[in-house]
PyMOL commands that place a pseudoatom at each C-alpha (Angstrom):
pseudoatom trace, name=CA, resn=MET, resi=1, chain=A, elem=C, hetatm=0, pos=[-126.915, -298.191, -45.725]
pseudoatom trace, name=CA, resn=THR, resi=2, chain=A, elem=C, hetatm=0, pos=[-130.408, -298.996, -47.023]
pseudoatom trace, name=CA, resn=ASP, resi=3, chain=A, elem=C, hetatm=0, pos=[-131.563, -298.390, -50.595]
pseudoatom trace, name=CA, resn=VAL, resi=4, chain=A, elem=C, hetatm=0, pos=[-134.975, -296.865, -51.243]
pseudoatom trace, name=CA, resn=LEU, resi=5, chain=A, elem=C, hetatm=0, pos=[-136.338, -298.519, -54.381]
pseudoatom trace, name=CA, resn=PHE, resi=6, chain=A, elem=C, hetatm=0, pos=[-138.948, -297.436, -56.859]
pseudoatom trace, name=CA, resn=PRO, resi=7, chain=A, elem=C, hetatm=0, pos=[-141.862, -299.741, -55.991]
pseudoatom trace, name=CA, resn=PRO, resi=8, chain=A, elem=C, hetatm=0, pos=[-142.078, -303.104, -57.766]
pseudoatom trace, name=CA, resn=VAL, resi=9, chain=A, elem=C, hetatm=0, pos=[-145.427, -302.628, -59.497]
pseudoatom trace, name=CA, resn=GLY, resi=10, chain=A, elem=C, hetatm=0, pos=[-146.588, -303.672, -62.944]
pseudoatom trace, name=CA, resn=ASP, resi=11, chain=A, elem=C, hetatm=0, pos=[-144.483, -305.804, -65.257]
pseudoatom trace, name=CA, resn=ALA, resi=12, chain=A, elem=C, hetatm=0, pos=[-140.697, -306.074, -65.188]
pseudoatom trace, name=CA, resn=ASP, resi=13, chain=A, elem=C, hetatm=0, pos=[-140.249, -303.102, -67.526]
pseudoatom trace, name=CA, resn=ALA, resi=14, chain=A, elem=C, hetatm=0, pos=[-142.832, -300.899, -65.814]
pseudoatom trace, name=CA, resn=GLU, resi=15, chain=A, elem=C, hetatm=0, pos=[-141.879, -297.248, -65.433]
pseudoatom trace, name=CA, resn=GLY, resi=16, chain=A, elem=C, hetatm=0, pos=[-143.337, -294.540, -63.287]
pseudoatom trace, name=CA, resn=VAL, resi=17, chain=A, elem=C, hetatm=0, pos=[-142.802, -290.956, -62.239]
pseudoatom trace, name=CA, resn=LEU, resi=18, chain=A, elem=C, hetatm=0, pos=[-141.457, -289.752, -58.926]
pseudoatom trace, name=CA, resn=ALA, resi=19, chain=A, elem=C, hetatm=0, pos=[-144.255, -287.281, -58.219]
pseudoatom trace, name=CA, resn=THR, resi=20, chain=A, elem=C, hetatm=0, pos=[-143.324, -285.735, -54.859]
pseudoatom trace, name=CA, resn=TRP, resi=21, chain=A, elem=C, hetatm=0, pos=[-140.686, -285.976, -52.166]
pseudoatom trace, name=CA, resn=PHE, resi=22, chain=A, elem=C, hetatm=0, pos=[-142.029, -285.240, -48.691]
pseudoatom trace, name=CA, resn=VAL, resi=23, chain=A, elem=C, hetatm=0, pos=[-138.492, -285.064, -47.267]
pseudoatom trace, name=CA, resn=HIS, resi=24, chain=A, elem=C, hetatm=0, pos=[-135.360, -283.091, -48.106]
pseudoatom trace, name=CA, resn=ASP, resi=25, chain=A, elem=C, hetatm=0, pos=[-131.898, -284.387, -48.934]
pseudoatom trace, name=CA, resn=GLY, resi=26, chain=A, elem=C, hetatm=0, pos=[-129.919, -284.860, -45.731]
pseudoatom trace, name=CA, resn=GLU, resi=27, chain=A, elem=C, hetatm=0, pos=[-133.027, -284.986, -43.515]
pseudoatom trace, name=CA, resn=ARG, resi=28, chain=A, elem=C, hetatm=0, pos=[-133.357, -287.590, -40.763]
pseudoatom trace, name=CA, resn=VAL, resi=29, chain=A, elem=C, hetatm=0, pos=[-136.259, -290.009, -41.343]
pseudoatom trace, name=CA, resn=ASN, resi=30, chain=A, elem=C, hetatm=0, pos=[-137.822, -292.714, -39.217]
pseudoatom trace, name=CA, resn=GLU, resi=31, chain=A, elem=C, hetatm=0, pos=[-138.682, -296.172, -40.486]
pseudoatom trace, name=CA, resn=GLY, resi=32, chain=A, elem=C, hetatm=0, pos=[-142.274, -296.236, -41.732]
pseudoatom trace, name=CA, resn=ALA, resi=33, chain=A, elem=C, hetatm=0, pos=[-142.508, -292.458, -42.238]
pseudoatom trace, name=CA, resn=LEU, resi=34, chain=A, elem=C, hetatm=0, pos=[-144.059, -291.200, -45.481]
pseudoatom trace, name=CA, resn=ILE, resi=35, chain=A, elem=C, hetatm=0, pos=[-141.216, -290.001, -47.724]
pseudoatom trace, name=CA, resn=ALA, resi=36, chain=A, elem=C, hetatm=0, pos=[-142.524, -289.839, -51.306]
pseudoatom trace, name=CA, resn=GLU, resi=37, chain=A, elem=C, hetatm=0, pos=[-145.348, -290.365, -53.749]
pseudoatom trace, name=CA, resn=VAL, resi=38, chain=A, elem=C, hetatm=0, pos=[-144.930, -292.040, -57.134]
pseudoatom trace, name=CA, resn=ALA, resi=39, chain=A, elem=C, hetatm=0, pos=[-147.297, -292.357, -60.089]
pseudoatom trace, name=CA, resn=VAL, resi=40, chain=A, elem=C, hetatm=0, pos=[-147.451, -295.685, -61.946]
pseudoatom trace, name=CA, resn=ASP, resi=41, chain=A, elem=C, hetatm=0, pos=[-150.102, -296.620, -64.513]
pseudoatom trace, name=CA, resn=LYS, resi=42, chain=A, elem=C, hetatm=0, pos=[-152.454, -293.816, -63.387]
pseudoatom trace, name=CA, resn=VAL, resi=43, chain=A, elem=C, hetatm=0, pos=[-152.132, -294.932, -59.753]
pseudoatom trace, name=CA, resn=ASP, resi=44, chain=A, elem=C, hetatm=0, pos=[-150.445, -292.859, -57.061]
pseudoatom trace, name=CA, resn=LEU, resi=45, chain=A, elem=C, hetatm=0, pos=[-148.503, -294.846, -54.480]
pseudoatom trace, name=CA, resn=GLU, resi=46, chain=A, elem=C, hetatm=0, pos=[-147.038, -293.632, -51.200]
pseudoatom trace, name=CA, resn=LEU, resi=47, chain=A, elem=C, hetatm=0, pos=[-143.518, -294.718, -50.249]
pseudoatom trace, name=CA, resn=THR, resi=48, chain=A, elem=C, hetatm=0, pos=[-142.419, -295.091, -46.653]
pseudoatom trace, name=CA, resn=ALA, resi=49, chain=A, elem=C, hetatm=0, pos=[-138.891, -295.169, -45.274]
pseudoatom trace, name=CA, resn=PRO, resi=50, chain=A, elem=C, hetatm=0, pos=[-137.560, -298.736, -45.031]
pseudoatom trace, name=CA, resn=ALA, resi=51, chain=A, elem=C, hetatm=0, pos=[-135.133, -297.733, -42.260]
pseudoatom trace, name=CA, resn=THR, resi=52, chain=A, elem=C, hetatm=0, pos=[-134.272, -294.954, -39.804]
pseudoatom trace, name=CA, resn=GLY, resi=53, chain=A, elem=C, hetatm=0, pos=[-131.401, -292.606, -40.646]
pseudoatom trace, name=CA, resn=VAL, resi=54, chain=A, elem=C, hetatm=0, pos=[-130.360, -289.720, -42.889]
pseudoatom trace, name=CA, resn=ILE, resi=55, chain=A, elem=C, hetatm=0, pos=[-131.839, -289.817, -46.395]
pseudoatom trace, name=CA, resn=HIS, resi=56, chain=A, elem=C, hetatm=0, pos=[-129.891, -288.923, -49.524]
pseudoatom trace, name=CA, resn=LEU, resi=57, chain=A, elem=C, hetatm=0, pos=[-132.094, -288.341, -52.579]
pseudoatom trace, name=CA, resn=LEU, resi=58, chain=A, elem=C, hetatm=0, pos=[-130.839, -289.789, -55.873]
pseudoatom trace, name=CA, resn=ALA, resi=59, chain=A, elem=C, hetatm=0, pos=[-133.816, -288.866, -58.071]
pseudoatom trace, name=CA, resn=GLY, resi=60, chain=A, elem=C, hetatm=0, pos=[-135.775, -285.662, -58.475]
pseudoatom trace, name=CA, resn=GLU, resi=61, chain=A, elem=C, hetatm=0, pos=[-139.454, -284.897, -58.721]
pseudoatom trace, name=CA, resn=GLY, resi=62, chain=A, elem=C, hetatm=0, pos=[-140.694, -285.599, -62.225]
pseudoatom trace, name=CA, resn=ASP, resi=63, chain=A, elem=C, hetatm=0, pos=[-137.971, -288.174, -62.947]
pseudoatom trace, name=CA, resn=VAL, resi=64, chain=A, elem=C, hetatm=0, pos=[-139.061, -291.358, -64.715]
pseudoatom trace, name=CA, resn=ARG, resi=65, chain=A, elem=C, hetatm=0, pos=[-137.673, -294.565, -63.201]
pseudoatom trace, name=CA, resn=ARG, resi=66, chain=A, elem=C, hetatm=0, pos=[-138.093, -298.309, -63.786]
pseudoatom trace, name=CA, resn=ARG, resi=67, chain=A, elem=C, hetatm=0, pos=[-139.412, -300.486, -60.989]
pseudoatom trace, name=CA, resn=GLY, resi=68, chain=A, elem=C, hetatm=0, pos=[-136.664, -301.494, -58.583]
pseudoatom trace, name=CA, resn=ALA, resi=69, chain=A, elem=C, hetatm=0, pos=[-134.449, -298.470, -59.396]
pseudoatom trace, name=CA, resn=VAL, resi=70, chain=A, elem=C, hetatm=0, pos=[-132.645, -296.917, -56.424]
pseudoatom trace, name=CA, resn=ILE, resi=71, chain=A, elem=C, hetatm=0, pos=[-134.144, -293.454, -55.840]
pseudoatom trace, name=CA, resn=ALA, resi=72, chain=A, elem=C, hetatm=0, pos=[-132.582, -292.680, -52.439]
pseudoatom trace, name=CA, resn=ARG, resi=73, chain=A, elem=C, hetatm=0, pos=[-130.306, -294.112, -49.755]
pseudoatom trace, name=CA, resn=ILE, resi=74, chain=A, elem=C, hetatm=0, pos=[-130.651, -294.008, -45.991]
pseudoatom trace, name=CA, resn=GLU, resi=75, chain=A, elem=C, hetatm=0, pos=[-127.502, -294.043, -43.866]
for i in range(1, 75): cmd.bond("trace and resi %d" % i, "trace and resi %d" % (i + 1))
show_as sticks, trace
zoom trace
C-alpha cells in the first residue's frame, strides 16, 4: 500500500486546499498519472500517482489539509 501525501510545500505548518480529484474512489491508476490538483499559497500544484494500483480517496474536494497529510492510498 502506498500513501498519497499532500505535497510538502511551504513551512512545516503550511495548509492547502484539495481543489480537484481527477480520479474516482476505487479507480485503477498508473504511476505518474495526474490524479489531483491542490492549491497552496495561491499556487496550484498537480499531484501524480506515486504507484500503480487502485486508489482509495481519504479527502474530498475543498478539504483543507496540512503538508504531508495522507489524502489517498493506492493498493
